[in-house]
C-alpha positions as CSV (number, residue, x, y, z in Angstrom):
1,P,315.4,53.5,9.8
2,F,315.5,51.4,13.0
3,Y,318.8,50.0,14.0
4,K,319.8,47.0,16.1
5,G,319.2,48.9,19.4
6,H,322.4,48.4,21.2
7,P,325.2,51.1,21.7
8,G,327.4,51.6,18.7
9,S,325.0,50.0,16.3
10,K,323.8,53.2,14.5
11,P,325.8,54.2,11.4
12,I,327.5,57.6,11.4
13,T,325.2,60.4,10.2
14,K,325.9,64.1,9.9
15,Y,323.3,66.9,10.2
16,K,323.1,70.6,9.8
17,L,319.9,72.6,10.7
18,I,319.7,76.1,9.3
19,C,317.4,78.5,11.2
20,Q,316.5,82.1,10.4
21,G,315.7,85.1,12.6
22,P,314.7,85.4,16.3
23,T,312.0,82.7,15.9
24,E,314.6,80.3,14.5
25,R,312.3,79.3,11.6
26,V,313.8,76.2,9.9
27,V,314.8,77.2,6.4
28,G,317.3,74.5,5.6
29,L,318.4,71.0,6.5
30,H,321.4,69.1,5.3
31,M,321.9,65.4,6.1
32,I,324.2,62.7,4.9
33,G,324.1,59.0,6.0
34,M,322.1,55.9,6.0
35,G,318.3,56.6,5.9
36,S,318.8,60.3,5.1
37,D,316.3,60.2,2.2
38,E,313.5,58.9,4.5
39,V,314.2,61.4,7.2
40,L,314.5,64.4,4.9
41,Q,311.1,63.7,3.5
42,G,309.4,64.0,6.9
43,F,311.3,67.2,7.8
44,A,310.5,68.7,4.4
45,V,306.8,68.6,5.4
46,A,307.6,70.3,8.7
47,M,309.6,73.0,7.0
48,K,306.8,73.7,4.5
49,M,304.5,74.1,7.6
50,G,306.8,76.8,9.1
51,A,308.5,74.7,11.7
52,T,310.9,76.4,14.2
53,K,313.8,75.0,16.2
54,A,311.5,75.2,19.2
55,D,309.0,73.0,17.4
56,L,311.7,70.4,16.8
57,D,312.9,70.6,20.4
58,R,309.4,69.8,21.6
59,C,309.3,66.5,19.6
60,I,309.8,63.2,21.3
61,A,312.8,61.4,19.7
62,I,312.2,57.9,18.5
63,H,315.1,55.8,19.6
64,P,317.2,54.3,18.1
65,T,316.7,56.0,14.7
66,A,318.7,58.3,12.6
67,A,316.0,60.9,12.8
68,E,316.2,61.2,16.6
69,E,319.4,63.3,16.2
70,M,317.5,66.1,14.4
71,V,315.1,66.7,17.4
72,T,317.9,66.5,20.0
73,L,320.3,69.0,18.6
74,A,321.8,71.4,21.2
75,P,321.4,75.2,20.7
76,W,324.2,76.8,18.6
77,G,327.4,77.0,20.6
78,M,326.1,74.8,23.4
79,S,327.5,71.4,24.5
80,P,324.8,68.7,24.0
81,S,325.7,67.0,27.3
82,S,326.2,69.9,29.6
83,G,324.0,72.6,28.2
84,S,326.9,75.1,28.6
85,K,328.7,77.3,26.1
86,Q,331.6,75.7,24.3
């Protein structure tokens, strides 16, 4: 879903991406919040095609949408803003 486009206008949404093995193949995706049903449908196709975390990282995020958060997730244990270990 597209939201109003100014800071603070997006509803809170929570995500969890589950990856497996050294290739970080995406094997699960949990999401709750406004528009989750629409977003999950698209990512389900990617998962069936064998998407990896690297594949998602290479995507261009559409802003402002709920789905942009899924392709801008920081690596496990890394701070999204600094790129350093937490």
